C-alpha positions in Angstrom: 124.0 76.2 77.5 124.2 79.5 75.4 123.6 82.6 77.1 120.5 84.9 75.9 120.7 88.8 76.4 119.4 90.4 79.6 116.6 92.3 79.0 116.8 96.0 80.3 113.6 97.0 82.8 111.7 100.7 83.6 109.0 101.6 85.6 106.0 104.1 85.4 106.4 106.1 88.5 103.1 107.2 89.2 102.1 103.6 88.8 105.0 103.2 91.4 103.6 105.9 93.2 100.0 104.4 93.1 101.1 100.9 94.3 102.4 102.6 97.3 99.6 105.0 98.1 97.9 101.4 98.1 100.3 99.8 100.3 99.9 102.7 103.3 95.8 102.4 102.7 95.5 98.8 103.2 98.1 99.0 106.1 96.2 101.6 107.3 92.9 99.4 106.9 94.5 96.3 108.3 95.5 97.6 111.5 92.3 99.5 111.7 90.5 96.4 111.3 92.7 94.3 113.6 91.6 96.7 116.4 87.8 96.0 115.7 88.3 92.1 115.3 90.2 92.2 118.8 87.1 94.3 120.5 84.0 93.0 118.6 82.2 89.7 119.8 80.5 87.1 117.8 79.1 87.5 115.4 80.5 90.6 114.7 83.8 89.5 115.4 83.5 87.0 112.2 82.4 89.9 110.4 85.1 92.1 110.8 87.4 89.3 110.6 86.4 88.3 106.7 86.5 92.2 105.8 89.7 92.6 107.6 91.1 89.7 105.9 89.9 90.7 102.4 91.1 93.7 102.7 94.6 93.3 104.1 94.8 90.7 101.5 93.7 92.6 98.5 95.5 95.6 99.6 98.7 93.3 99.4 97.7 91.8 96.3 96.8 95.1 94.6 99.8 96.7 95.8 102.5 94.3 94.1 100.3 93.6 91.1 99.9 97.5 90.5 103.9 98.1 90.7 104.3 94.9 88.7 102.2 96.9 86.4 104.0 100.0 86.5 107.4 97.1 85.4 108.4 97.6 81.6 111.1 95.5 79.8 112.7 97.0 76.9 111.6 95.9 73.7 109.5 93.0 75.4 105.9 93.4 75.3 104.6 92.1 79.2 101.0 90.9 79.3 99.5 88.3 82.5 97.5 85.5 82.3 94.1 85.8 83.9 93.9 82.7 85.8 97.0 82.5 87.7 96.7 86.2 88.5 93.3 85.9 90.0 95.1 82.3 91.9 98.2 84.8 93.4 95.0 86.9 95.8 93.9 83.5 97.4 97.5 83.3 99.5 97.2 86.7 100.3 93.7 86.8 101.5 94.0 83.2 103.4 97.2 83.9 105.0 95.6 87.2 106.3 92.6 85.7 107.8 94.6 82.9 109.5 96.7 85.5 110.7 94.5 87.7 112.2 92.3 84.8 113.6 95.3 83.8 115.7 96.9 86.7 117.0 93.2 88.6 118.2 92.4 85.2 120.6 92.2 86.3 124.1 95.3 84.0 125.1 97.4 85.0 122.1 101.2 85.2 123.3 104.5 85.9 121.1 104.6 82.7 120.1 101.0 83.1 118.2 102.3 86.3 116.5 105.4 84.6 115.0 103.4 81.7 113.6 100.7 84.2 112.4 104.0 86.0 111.0 104.9 82.7 109.3 101.3 82.8 107.7 101.5 85.9 106.4 105.0 85.5 105.1 104.5 82.8 103.2 101.3 84.0 102.1 102.9 87.0 100.7 105.9 85.4 99.2 103.4 82.9 97.5 101.3 85.7 96.2 104.6 87.6 94.9 105.9 84.6 92.7 102.7 83.5 91.8 101.8 86.4 90.3 105.6 86.4 88.5 104.8 83.3 87.2 101.5 85.0 85.6 103.9 87.5 83.7 103.1 86.6 79.7 106.7 87.5 77.6 109.4 86.5 75.2 111.7 86.4 78.0 112.8 83.4 80.5 112.9 84.9 84.4 116.0 83.9 86.4 116.2 84.2 90.0 119.3 85.4 92.4 118.9 82.9 95.5 120.4 85.5 98.0 118.0 88.5 97.1 115.2 85.7 96.8 116.0 84.6 100.4 116.2 88.3 101.4 113.1 88.9 99.9 111.2 86.0 101.7 113.2 87.3 104.9 111.7 91.1 103.9 108.2 89.5 104.1 108.5 87.4 107.2 110.0 90.2 109.3 107.8 92.9 107.6 104.5 90.5 108.6 106.1 90.0 112.1 106.3 94.0 112.5 102.8 94.2 110.9 101.7 92.3 113.8 103.7 93.5 116.2 102.0 97.3 115.1 98.4 95.5 115.3 98.9 94.9 118.9 100.2 98.1 119.9 97.5 99.6 118.0 95.0 97.4 120.0 96.6 98.5 123.6 96.5 102.0 122.9 92.8 101.9 121.3 90.4 104.9 121.8 93.3 106.7 123.6 94.2 110.2 122.5 97.1 109.9 119.2 95.6 106.6 118.6 94.6 107.2 115.0 98.6 108.8 114.8 100.1 105.5 115.4 98.0 103.6 113.5 99.0 106.3 110.1 102.5 106.3 111.6 102.4 102.0 111.4 100.6 101.8 108.1 103.7 103.9 106.8 106.0 101.5 108.1 104.3 98.7 107.0 103.7 100.0 103.1 107.5 100.9 103.3 108.0 97.5 104.6 105.8 95.6 102.0 107.0 97.8 99.2 111.1 96.8 100.1 109.7 93.3 100.0 108.5 93.8 96.7 111.1 95.4 94.9 113.8 93.4 96.7 112.0 90.7 94.7 111.7 91.8 91.7 115.7 92.8 92.0 115.8 88.9 92.5 114.8 88.5 88.9 116.8 88.3 85.6 114.8 88.9 82.3 116.5 86.9 79.2 115.2 87.5 76.1 114.1 84.4 74.7 112.5 84.2 71.2 111.1 80.5 72.0 109.1 81.5 75.1 105.1 82.4 74.7 104.8 86.0 73.6 101.4 88.5 74.5 98.4 86.9 73.4 95.1 89.1 72.6 93.7 87.5 75.6 96.1 88.4 77.9 96.1 91.3 80.1 98.2 94.1 78.5 97.1 98.0 79.2 98.8 100.4 81.5 94.9 101.4 81.9 94.2 98.0 84.1 96.8 99.2 86.4 95.2 102.4 87.3 92.0 100.9 87.2 92.6 98.3 89.5 94.7 101.0 91.8 91.6 103.4 91.5 89.0 100.5 92.6 91.3 99.2 95.1 91.5 102.9 96.1 87.9 103.4 96.1 87.4 100.0 98.2 90.0 100.9 101.1 88.9 104.2 101.3 85.0 102.6 101.6 86.5 100.4 104.3 88.1 103.4 106.1 84.7 105.1 105.9 82.9 102.3 107.2 85.5 102.2 110.1 85.2 106.4 110.7 80.9 105.6 110.6 81.7 102.7 113.0 84.1 104.6 115.2 81.3 107.3 115.6 78.7 104.9 116.6 81.3 103.1 118.7 82.0 106.9 120.4 78.6 107.4 120.8 78.4 103.7 122.5 81.6 105.1 124.3 80.0 107.8 125.7 76.7 106.3 127.0 79.1 103.6 128.2 81.0 106.3 130.2 77.8 107.8 131.4 76.6 104.5 132.3 79.5 104.1 134.3 79.9 107.7 135.8 76.2 106.2 137.1 77.6 102.9 138.2 80.5 104.2 140.1 78.3 106.9 141.9 76.1 104.6 143.3 76.2 103.7 147.0 75.7 99.9 146.4 78.0 97.5 145.1 76.9 96.8 140.9 78.7 93.9 139.7 78.7 92.6 136.1 79.4 89.1 134.9 79.1 86.7 132.0 77.2 83.8 132.2 80.3 81.9 133.5 80.4 84.2 136.8 83.2 85.4 135.3 83.5 89.3 136.7 83.7 91.7 134.0 82.9 95.0 136.3 83.5 96.1 139.7 82.6 99.4 141.0 84.2 101.6 143.6 81.4 100.9 145.8 82.0 97.1 145.5 85.7 97.8 146.3 84.4 100.0 149.3 82.4 97.0 150.7 84.4 93.6 149.7 88.2 94.9 149.9 89.2 94.1 146.5 90.6 96.5 144.2 89.0 96.2 140.4 92.2 94.5 139.1 92.1 92.0 142.1 88.7 90.7 140.5 88.4 90.9 137.1 88.3 88.1 135.2 87.7 86.1 138.2 84.8 84.1 139.3 82.0 85.3 141.7 82.8 82.9 144.2 85.3 84.7 145.5 83.0 87.0 147.4 80.7 84.2 148.5 81.2 82.4 151.8 82.0 78.6 151.6 79.0 77.2 152.7 77.1 78.8 149.7 78.8 78.5 147.0 77.6 74.7 146.3 73.9 76.4 146.5 75.4 79.3 143.9 76.8 76.4 141.3 73.1 75.0 141.5 71.6 77.8 141.0 73.6 78.8 138.1 73.1 75.6 136.0 69.4 75.3 136.8 69.3 79.0 135.3 71.6 78.2 132.4 69.7 74.6 132.0 66.1 75.8 132.9 65.9 79.3 132.3 63.9 79.2 136.1 64.4 82.6 137.9 64.8 81.5 141.0 66.0 84.7 142.3 66.6 86.9 139.2 64.3 89.8 139.6 64.1 89.4 143.5 65.5 90.9 146.5 67.5 88.1 148.7 69.5 88.5 152.2 72.6 86.5 152.5 75.9 86.7 153.5 79.3 88.5 151.8 83.0 87.2 152.0 85.4 90.4 152.5 89.2 90.2 151.4 90.0 89.8 154.8 87.9 86.6 155.3 85.1 88.1 157.1 81.3 87.5 156.9 78.3 90.1 156.9 74.9 90.4 155.8 74.1 91.7 152.5 71.2 92.3 150.2 71.1 90.9 146.8 69.4 92.1 144.0 70.1 90.4 140.6 68.6 90.7 136.8 70.0 88.8 133.8 70.2 90.2 129.9 71.3 88.4 126.5 74.1 90.2 124.3 75.0 88.3 121.5 73.7 84.9 122.4 75.3 85.1 126.0 74.1 85.6 129.3 75.4 88.1 131.4 74.1 89.1 135.2 74.0 92.3 137.0 74.0 91.8 140.8 73.3 94.9 143.4 74.7 94.6 146.6 74.0 96.7 149.5 75.9 96.1 152.9 73.4 95.9 155.7 75.3 95.5 158.8 74.0 98.5 160.2 70.2 98.0 159.4 71.1 94.2 161.2 72.1 95.7 163.8 69.4 98.2 164.2 67.0 95.5 163.7 68.8 93.4 166.1 68.6 96.2 168.1 64.9 97.0 167.6 64.1 93.0 168.4 66.0 93.3 171.4 63.9 96.6 172.9 60.5 94.5 171.4 61.2 91.3 172.5 63.9 91.3 175.0 64.1 92.5 178.6 67.1 95.4 178.4 68.4 94.3 182.0 68.9 90.3 182.2 68.5 90.2 178.4 65.7 87.3 178.7 62.5 87.1 176.8 59.9 89.5 177.7 56.4 88.9 177.5 56.1 89.6 174.1 58.4 87.0 173.0 57.0 84.3 175.7 53.6 84.6 174.3 55.0 84.2 171.1 56.9 80.8 172.0 53.8 80.2 174.2 51.5 80.3 171.3 53.9 77.5 169.3 53.9 75.3 172.1 50.6 75.0 172.3 50.0 74.4 168.6 52.7 71.4 168.9 51.3 70.4 172.2 47.5 70.4 170.6 48.8 68.2 167.7 50.8 66.2 169.6 49.3 65.7 172.9 52.1 66.5 174.4 51.8 68.7 178.1 53.4 72.0 178.7 54.3 73.5 182.1 54.1 76.9 183.4 56.7 78.1 186.4 55.5 81.3 187.7 58.4 82.8 189.6 58.4 85.9 192.4 61.7 86.4 194.3 60.4 86.9 197.9 61.6 90.2 200.1 62.9 91.2 196.4 61.4 95.0 197.4 63.1 95.0 200.4 66.5 94.3 199.4 65.9 96.7 196.8 64.4 99.6 198.7 67.3 99.3 201.5 70.7 98.3 199.1 69.3 100.4 196.1 68.1 99.8 192.6 71.9 99.1 191.5 72.2 96.6 194.2 68.7 95.4 193.1 69.7 94.9 189.0 72.6 92.8 190.0 70.7 90.3 192.2 68.1 90.3 189.3 70.6 89.5 186.9 72.3 87.0 189.0 68.5 85.4 189.6 67.7 85.0 185.9 71.1 83.3 185.6 70.2 80.8 188.2 67.0 79.8 187.0 68.2 79.7 183.2 71.1 77.1 184.7 68.2 75.1 185.8 66.1 74.8 182.5 66.7 72.6 179.3 67.7 74.0 175.9 63.9 73.8 174.6 62.4 75.8 177.7 62.4 79.5 177.9 63.0 81.7 180.8 61.2 85.1 180.7 60.9 88.2 182.9 57.6 89.5 183.4 58.5 92.8 185.1 60.0 93.6 188.4 61.0 90.6 190.1 59.0 88.0 188.6 60.0 85.2 186.3 58.4 83.2 184.1 59.4 79.5 182.5 57.8 78.1 179.4 58.7 74.0 179.7 57.0 72.2 176.7 57.0 68.8 176.3 57.1 68.0 179.9 55.8 66.2 182.6 54.7 66.9 186.4 57.8 64.9 187.6 60.1 66.6 185.4 58.6 70.0 186.4 59.0 68.6 190.4 62.5 68.1 190.0 63.2 71.3 188.2 61.3 73.6 191.3 63.5 71.6 193.3 66.6 72.4 192.3 65.5 76.1 192.0 65.3 76.0 195.4 68.6 74.4 196.3 69.9 76.7 194.0 68.3 79.9 195.7 69.3 78.6 198.7 72.9 79.6 198.2 73.7 83.2 199.1 74.1 85.8 196.5 77.4 88.0 196.9 77.6 91.3 195.1 79.8 93.7 195.4 81.7 91.4 198.1 78.0 91.3 200.1 76.6 88.5 201.1 72.6 88.3 200.5 69.6 85.9 200.5 66.6 85.6 198.6 64.1 82.7 198.0 61.8 82.0 195.4 57.8 81.2 195.2 56.9 78.6 192.4 53.6 78.8 191.4 53.2 75.6 188.7 50.2 75.3 185.8 50.0 72.4 183.3 48.9 72.2 180.1 45.8 71.0 179.5 44.4 70.1 182.9 44.9 74.0 184.2 44.1 75.6 181.0 44.2 75.6 177.2 44.9 79.0 176.4 48.0 81.3 177.2 46.0 83.7 179.5 44.5 81.0 181.7 48.0 79.3 181.9 49.7 82.4 183.5 47.0 83.2 185.9 46.6 79.6 187.1 50.1 79.8 187.8 50.4 83.3 189.2 47.3 82.0 191.5 49.6 79.3 192.7 52.5 81.3 193.3 50.6 83.4 195.8 49.0 80.7 197.4 52.9 79.9 197.8 53.4 83.5 199.6 50.8 83.0 201.8 51.7 79.8 203.1 55.3 81.4 203.8 57.2 81.4 200.6 60.5 79.6 199.4 58.7 76.8 198.0 56.6 75.5 195.3 52.9 74.8 194.5 50.9 73.1 192.0 47.7 74.9 190.9 44.4 73.1 191.9 41.1 74.7 191.5 39.9 75.8 195.0 42.6 78.5 194.7 40.5 80.6 192.5 38.5 81.0 195.8 41.1 82.2 197.8 41.7 84.9 194.8 38.9 85.8 193.9 37.9 86.7 198.0 41.6 88.5 197.9 40.5 90.4 194.8 37.1 91.2 196.5 38.6 92.4 199.3 41.1 94.8 197.2 38.2 96.5 195.4 36.5 97.0 198.7 39.5 98.4 200.5 39.9 101.1 197.4 36.3 102.0 198.4 36.4 101.8 202.1 37.8 105.2 202.8 35.0 106.5 200.2 32.1 104.4 202.4 33.5 105.3 205.6 33.2 102.0 206.5 36.7 101.7 208.6 36.5 102.4 212.2 39.3 103.4 214.6 39.4 101.3 218.2 41.8 101.9 220.7 43.4 99.1 222.9 44.4 100.7 226.4 48.4 100.8 227.7 48.8 100.3 231.8 51.1 101.3 233.6 51.8 97.7 235.8 52.9 99.6 238.7 50.4 102.4 239.4 47.2 100.7 237.3 46.9 103.9 235.4 45.3 104.2 231.9 48.9 105.9 230.5 48.4 105.7 226.8 46.2 103.9 223.9 47.1 102.2 220.8 44.7 103.1 217.7 43.7 100.0 215.8 41.6 100.1 212.6 38.9 97.6 211.9 37.0 97.1 208.6 33.2 96.2 208.5 32.7 94.9 204.9 29.3 95.1 203.7 29.1 91.8 202.0 32.1 89.8 204.0 31.2 91.6 207.6 34.2 92.3 209.7 37.5 91.5 208.5 40.4 90.7 210.4 43.5 92.9 210.2 45.5 89.6 209.3 44.0 89.5 205.7 43.1 93.1 205.1 46.6 95.0 206.3 49.2 92.8 204.3 47.1 93.5 201.6 46.7 97.7 201.7 50.7 96.8 202.0 50.9 95.0 198.8 48.6 97.4 197.1 49.7 100.3 198.3 46.7 101.5 199.8 48.3 101.4 203.4 49.2 105.1 202.3 46.4 106.5 202.5 44.6 105.0 205.2 47.8 104.9 207.3 47.6 108.9 206.7 43.5 108.6 207.9 44.0 106.4 210.9 46.9 109.1 211.5 44.7 111.9 211.6 41.8 110.2 212.8 43.6 109.4 216.3 45.1 112.2 216.4 41.6 114.1 216.2 40.3 111.4 219.0 42.7 112.0 221.3 42.1 115.8 221.2 38.9 115.4 221.7 39.2 113.5 224.8 41.0 116.7 225.9 38.6 119.0 225.3 36.1 116.8 227.1 37.9 117.4 229.9 39.7 113.7 230.3 43.1 113.9 231.4 45.4 113.9 228.7 46.8 110.7 227.6 49.3 109.0 224.7 47.8 107.8 221.4 50.4 105.2 219.6 49.6 104.7 216.0 51.4 102.1 213.7 53.3 103.7 210.6 54.0 100.7 208.0 57.1 100.8 206.0 55.7 101.8 202.8 54.4 104.9 205.1 57.9 105.5 206.5 59.3 106.0 202.8 57.3 108.3 201.5 59.2 111.4 201.1 55.9 113.4 202.4 56.3 112.0 205.9 57.3 114.7 207.7 55.3 116.9 206.3 51.8 114.3 206.8 52.4 113.9 210.2 53.2 118.0 211.0 50.1 118.7 208.5 47.8 116.2 211.0 49.4 117.6 214.5 48.4 120.8 213.1 44.9 120.2 211.9 43.8 118.3 214.5 45.4 120.6 217.6 46.8 117.8 219.2 50.5 118.6 220.8 53.4 116.5 219.7 54.1 115.2 223.0 50.9 112.9 223.4 51.5 111.2 219.3 53.6 108.0 219.6 54.5 106.9 216.5 55.2 102.9 216.2 57.9 101.7 213.6 58.4 97.9 213.1 62.4 96.5 213.0 62.0 96.1 209.2 61.4 99.7 208.9 64.9 101.2 210.3 67.2 98.5 208.6 68.2 101.0 206.3 70.0 103.0 208.9 71.0 105.8 206.4 67.7 106.9 205.5 65.9 105.6 208.9 67.9 107.7 211.4 67.6 111.3 209.6 63.7 110.7 209.3 63.3 109.9 213.1 65.7 112.6 214.2 63.4 115.1 212.3 60.6 113.5 213.7 61.5 113.6 217.2 62.7 117.0 217.0 59.0 117.6 216.5 57.9 116.3 219.7 56.4 113.1 219.0 57.7 109.7 220.7 59.2 106.5 218.8 58.5 103.0 219.6 59.5 99.8 218.5 56.7 97.4 217.7 57.0 94.1 217.5 60.7 93.5 218.9 62.4 90.6 218.8 60.4 89.2 216.0 62.4 90.4 212.7 66.0 91.2 212.0 66.8 92.6 216.0 70.0 94.5 215.9 71.0 96.1 219.1 73.1 99.0 217.0 70.5 100.7 216.3 68.8 100.8 220.0 71.8 102.9 220.3 72.1 105.2 217.3 68.5 106.0 217.1 66.0 108.3 219.1 63.8 105.7 220.3 61.5 105.8 223.3 59.8 102.7 223.9 60.3 98.7 223.2 57.1 97.1 222.6 57.6 93.0 223.5 55.9 91.3 220.5 52.6 88.8 222.1 54.0 85.7 220.6 56.8 85.8 223.5 54.5 87.3 226.4 52.1 84.7 225.8 54.4 81.5 226.4 56.7 83.5 229.1 55.1 80.8 232.3 55.1 77.8 229.6 58.6 78.2 228.0 61.6 79.3 229.7 63.3 80.6 226.6 60.6 82.7 226.3 60.7 84.1 229.6 64.3 84.4 229.4 64.3 86.6 226.1 61.8 89.0 227.8 63.9 89.3 230.9 66.7 90.0 228.5 65.0 92.9 226.2 63.5 94.0 229.6 66.9 94.5 231.2 68.7 95.4 228.2 65.8 98.7 227.8 66.3 99.7 231.0 70.0 100.2 230.9 69.9 101.9 227.8 67.0 104.1 229.3 64.5 102.7 227.0 60.6 102.3 228.6 59.4 98.6 227.7 55.4 97.6 226.9 54.3 93.9 226.5 51.6 93.1 224.2 49.5 90.4 224.8 48.8 90.2 227.9 45.9 87.7 228.6 46.2 86.5 232.4 47.0 87.7 235.7 50.1 85.2 236.0 51.5 87.0 233.0 51.2 90.4 234.8 52.9 88.9 237.9 56.1 87.9 235.8 56.2 91.1 234.2 55.5 93.3 237.5 58.5 91.4 239.0 60.7 91.9 236.2 60.1 95.9 236.5 58.2 95.8 232.9 56.7 99.8 232.6 53.8 98.9 230.9 51.5 96.4 229.6 48.3 96.1 227.2 46.3 92.9 226.4 43.1 91.1 226.6 43.5 91.3 230.5 42.7 94.8 230.7 40.6 95.7 227.7 39.8 94.5 224.3 40.5 97.0 221.7 36.9 99.1 221.7 34.9 101.5 220.1 36.4 105.5 221.3 32.8 106.4 222.6 33.2 103.1 224.7 36.9 104.1 226.2 35.5 107.8 226.7 32.8 106.4 229.0 35.3 103.6 230.9 37.3 106.7 231.4 34.5 108.7 233.3 33.6 105.8 235.4 29.9 105.4 234.2 31.1 102.2 232.4 32.3 99.1 233.4 35.3 97.7 231.1 34.4 94.5 229.2 37.5 92.6 230.8 38.8 93.8 234.1 41.1 96.9 234.8 43.7 97.5 237.4 42.0 99.5 240.2 43.4 102.7 239.7 45.2 104.3 243.0 
């Protein structure tokens, strides 16, 4: 083969500089558009991808073509085949588009960058050598294999470097100095691309060949074309960059708005969480971190289920799926309460408000979450204050009425029986008054626990107030109610041990049944209460079902209570007096003042009926003060009439004794009536003085006034010999229940004998009540009893009758002992 002469070549320097400028602009545009592709979402993402592929491919092609137009062979004109030139554009654009698509995927890794670099490198090499093939000239091209391979390697390396610069630009997008990184990267890419081109040109050797086709009239053969292409590309790239700058302005404004929006979100006290249509978290504010315990980096790109308890997760998935399929906003736009899950695994109550919006064809969700733990605690506390007894934590009457109303509705529909047990603790007031309210509270708590242990799961135990409890027994029978009442009595038979102290308290239980005893709440409770009072009247510590005749007794009791309240105003009360006789001499040594009541409708009412009622209602206090005053006034009146002075005994109830103004009241009565204290005897029951710490001080002060003190009905209550030694007592009164049987019952006779002997040994006087026969009096005389009173001597009589007896003008209703 004969060798052909090698042609020399030159370059048009301005066109070379123009090509380098185009390379810089194209590189910068490619980096900038690559960043935008990564940030954009569909459909803007595809628009920027196409624009980026076109700008990058055309920019690289324009740089190469202008550089080739700047190439001149000596003595041989060069032109270009238009079709081949246009064909060379396609590899650059297609390779750029594929590469940008691959590296801008969310999961792109290093291997994706290498594949993309291979695409771009292959596109550049193909573009370059197809462009070389478009040259029309009288010369043949021969390539140096080493330099050819080197140019391909430079193309690959250039492409990989360009993609790495793109990744770096993406990471620092929007940060200070980001445009400098892109400018520096564009300069490096331009140098690398230019280096590849001129390395490829260096690999080519042009040999003059007369047989080759020369330039034709249809070929491109003008330096002006290079400038035109360069200027056009320059303008195109500048326009691309201007559009990017304008987009930057809008984006910066958007970013500023987002920053303001973010600042609002971060300053909110509620957790604000944004998620996509899959439930993946895309935004997480500081309050969310504070409430749930997760930092933002720990939850971004994780599903919302991370903060949802397991028992709610399935419902959450179904709700998301339902909304996606049907658009039915089950909770969207509403405020709901549920539970959240903290990072440490603890659950807490929250309030959720959820909204949704559409963006670029996808659904997004905003969740505003408020921790309502404190609010729930406050609500629970408020509910307990409204519906719970603060001492026992049992339902109070408000909650009981709600549950009873529900039970009545169910019972009415299903024809069921409801039981109501009204429970009152016997002698609780005495324990509360003597041992203190703290001990009383402990007793109530333990009593509530025992009552609850006798009930079933569906029953309700309620504290009505004080020592009263009410038990609701839905869907029950009379037999079942009976068994529970019997079980309750058995439990209360066991002692209560509180603070190492053992005590006993018993329940009185009244029972009413629906529908036989009432069909409404008020009637059922009232009738159970009525039955409970019947148990009290019959000895307590038992249970009783309601019967209609009980209402008669209740009606009478209410009538008596109303009468008691008006009795003093209407002057219906009278004081009668029963003489107390000296057993040895037969002289009247004193009288006992006894209250009598003549009701305008009921007639004479027995003290056994109205005195306990007065004690229960507290009316005994004003009535007792009136009796004390009237007795002292009458005793002084008898003295003023010239009759021999004698002692008047007045009963003091436990309610009176506990009054803080008792001493003041006694002193005031003595002062107002003018009666000397030694002629007043106050009769106290054994129950009054069991609280020795309180009683002994009061009794000492009464003694200091000069009054006498006696123990009434001795032996019938809680008899402790210790108080006989400690308290300033003058007299013991033997109860009439012992006196009545002293001749028929040896035990009663022995008890009376013992009481008399013990009293004398303690230097106390003894009075026997209830003496009705000569034989009883003879027994007492032989045992050296000091005094006696009873029907054998006289019934309680009006003061004017007693005055006549004392003057000897009238005969007593029953025989009086002859006076010596």
